[in-house]
C-alpha positions as CSV (number, residue, x, y, z in Angstrom):
1,X,94.6,84.0,115.1
2,X,94.0,87.1,112.9
3,X,92.1,85.0,110.3
4,X,90.0,83.4,113.1
5,X,89.0,86.9,114.2
6,X,87.9,87.9,110.8
7,X,90.7,90.4,110.4
8,X,92.9,91.2,107.5
9,X,96.6,92.1,106.9
10,X,97.7,95.4,105.4
11,X,101.2,95.4,103.8
12,X,102.6,98.9,104.1
13,X,105.4,97.9,101.7
14,X,108.0,99.1,104.2
15,X,110.3,96.4,102.8
16,X,110.8,95.3,99.3
17,X,111.2,91.7,100.5
18,X,107.7,91.6,101.9
19,X,106.1,88.2,101.9
20,X,102.6,89.3,103.1
21,X,100.8,88.4,99.9
22,X,102.5,85.0,99.8
23,X,101.8,84.2,103.5
24,X,98.3,85.5,103.4
25,X,97.6,83.4,100.4
26,X,98.8,80.2,102.1
27,X,96.2,80.6,104.8
28,X,93.6,82.2,102.5
29,X,93.5,85.4,104.6
30,X,92.4,88.7,103.1
31,X,95.1,91.3,102.6
32,X,95.6,94.7,101.0
33,X,98.8,96.4,99.8
34,X,99.3,100.1,100.4
35,X,100.5,102.2,97.5
36,X,102.1,104.9,99.7
37,X,103.3,105.5,103.2
38,X,102.0,109.1,103.7
39,X,104.1,110.1,106.6
40,X,107.6,108.6,106.0
41,X,108.6,112.2,106.7
42,X,106.4,113.6,109.4
43,X,106.1,117.1,107.9
44,X,103.0,119.0,106.9
45,X,104.2,119.7,103.3
46,X,105.5,116.2,102.8
47,X,102.3,114.6,104.1
48,X,100.2,116.9,102.0
49,X,102.3,116.0,98.9
50,X,101.8,112.3,99.6
51,X,98.1,112.7,100.0
52,X,98.0,114.6,96.7
53,X,100.0,111.7,95.1
54,X,97.5,109.2,96.6
55,X,94.6,111.2,94.9
56,X,96.4,111.0,91.6
57,X,96.9,107.3,91.9
58,X,93.2,106.8,92.8
59,X,92.1,108.8,89.8
60,X,94.4,107.0,87.4
61,X,93.7,103.5,88.7
62,X,90.2,103.8,90.3
63,X,91.6,103.1,93.8
64,X,94.6,103.7,96.0
65,X,95.6,102.9,99.6
66,X,97.9,104.8,101.9
67,X,99.2,104.0,105.3
68,X,100.3,106.3,108.1
69,X,101.3,106.2,111.7
70,X,99.2,107.6,114.4
71,X,101.2,110.8,114.7
72,X,99.2,113.9,115.7
73,X,100.4,115.6,112.5
74,X,99.3,112.7,110.3
75,X,95.9,112.6,111.9
76,X,95.5,116.3,111.5
77,X,96.5,116.3,107.8
78,X,94.3,113.3,107.0
79,X,91.3,114.8,108.7
80,X,91.7,118.1,106.8
81,X,92.4,116.2,103.5
82,X,89.4,113.9,103.9
83,X,87.0,116.8,104.5
84,X,87.6,118.0,100.9
85,X,87.4,114.7,99.1
86,X,83.7,114.8,98.3
87,X,84.1,118.1,96.5
88,X,86.8,116.6,94.4
89,X,84.6,113.6,93.5
90,X,86.6,111.1,95.5
91,X,85.1,108.7,97.9
92,X,87.0,107.6,101.0
93,X,86.5,103.9,101.6
94,X,87.7,101.4,104.2
95,X,90.8,99.5,103.3
96,X,88.8,96.3,103.5
97,X,87.2,97.4,100.2
98,X,90.5,96.7,98.6
99,X,91.1,93.4,100.3
100,X,91.9,90.4,98.2
101,X,92.4,86.7,98.9
102,X,95.0,84.8,96.9
103,X,95.0,81.0,97.1
104,X,98.1,79.0,96.8
């Protein structure tokens, strides 16, 4: 159903036994894997630290993806963080830019 609607799957890596890549590959569906969950601890300092870590990953590898839940604190921190990215030379892109399709 997701593939038919032109959607993709994002694996937040919340479990080490994830089979998202394998299953997406079987049906040739695009997927992306997050590098970090930014709000595993819903605290301003913890979220800010994860966003800084995400920046470091992006600079080191050329790209990085983070996931978060729609908590008000998460949304607030991401909005504030994103507003300063251009000044740091970082472009915020949709996660679909990181999508890949693996075939079996």
